[in-house]
C-alpha positions, 0 to 999 in steps of 0.5 A: 562536416556542416552537411553531416551536422545538418543531416543529423539534426534533421533525423528525429529519433522520437518516433522510435521511443513511441514504437518501443512504448507501444507494446506496454501501452497496448497491454496497459489498455487491454489488461488494466484500463479496460477492466478498470473502466468496465468495473466502474460501469458494472457498479451502476448496473444490476449484474449478478450471477455467473455467465450473465452477460446482459445487465441493466443500469440501475436507473432502468431497474425497478426497486422494491418500492416500485420506483426506479433505483438511484444510479448510485444505488450500489454505492450507497448500499455498500457504504451503508453495509455494516460489514463493509464498514467493519472491513474498512476499520479492520483494514486501516487498523491492521495497516497501522499496526504493521506500518508504524513499527515497520517505519520505525525499525526501517529508519533505525536500520537505515541510519545504523547501516549508513553510519560510517563512524560505526564501521559496521561489517557484513552490512550487505549480508544483513541487508539481504537477510532482512530483505529475504522475507519479501522474496518468500511467497505470501502463500508459503508465509501464511502456511508457515505461520498457520502451522506455527500457531496451530491448535492444539499442537503447534510449535508456539503452543508447545513452547508456551506449555513446555516452559510454563507460560500457559497451562493449556493450548491457546487457540490463536486463530480463534481469538480476535486480538491474536488474529489481528496482531498476527496478521499485522505482524506477518505484514510487518515481517514481510515488508520492513526489509523493502522499506529499509532498502528504500530508506537506505537509498534515501539516506545515501542520497543525502549530501555528505557535507550536511553530516560533516557540518553537523559533526563540526557543530558538535551534533551527536547521532540523535540530533544528526538523525532528527535534524539532518537525516529525517528532514532530508528524507521528506520525499522518500518518506512520502513515497514510502507512506503512500505506497504502503498505504495503497498496499495496505488498503489492498491487503488480501493474500495474508489475511485470506490465506492465513485463515483459509477456509474461513476468510475474515475469521474470527468474528470478522476481525481479519475481514479486509475490504479486499476480502469483502470484495472477493466475498461479494463477487465469488460467494453466494449470488455472485453480486458483481455489481456490489463488488464493483461498487466497493472497488470504486469506493476504495479507489476513491478513498485511496485517491483522496487519502493519497492526495491529503498525504501529498499535501500534508508532507509537501515541502512548505518552503519550496511551495512558498518560494514557488508561490512568490516566484509566480507572484513576481512573474505576474507583477512583472507581466502587469508592469510590462 
């Protein structure tokens, strides 16, 4: 028996974990890491045009003034572009318009579905129903809403005119406010179900004893929600906020497909940073260097904002305790 135990201890299964991980690592390096690094490199070059394989780094390229370009010429050029700044403002504004109502509704639904005192029926059915919009492809959703708000004949215009809310058809897709509002609403409609499911899982992970203690103390539903549920969802809320922010900054499919043929219409009101990058790379001169520079700038911006969110929403008590523990350990080592 002792011999068998010694042999079992000698056998290491760690190598099998590396073997099973190898296909993912290889695929990640080829299809993710290499394009990412190559994009960063292109941002420092003069690469333009389809089929071009040769390029020069900016510090080897002569500018209009006869001097060599700065290594960061493309990044400065993109950042100073009024169109890029408009796209960045639109992206942040549309994301906020869809995320704020999304998180409010998702929290309300999560609290409602997990409240055992209400004894709700068919909870599973409603969860699936609210999650359904996320299953539909973005192309189908864009075509659906484009047809609903079509001009001059469309279901929405027909409804407004039939019941006397409008005297003439409204061109929703040519109005800045309507275009941004509809784009934000589509994003909200598609993603609130996912956020709800995540928050439901977070609420179900809270210890029932906290809710029982709140009930014994006489706390009503609102106080329980604000003083027990929300503080306990700090980590889940952070995850939801960061992932939503990252996805929002990469918003492309809905605003692009919703206004297919004229991306960013009307008057660049739905022009997002991803559409800006697409236009730089796929239209006109095929300025891959500017598109790469814009992509790197967005990567840096998302990284910085995500770090700030992590810092602001950190558990201050846990951080304080960790700091005090380190100080005690340091003092103990000095004395020792």
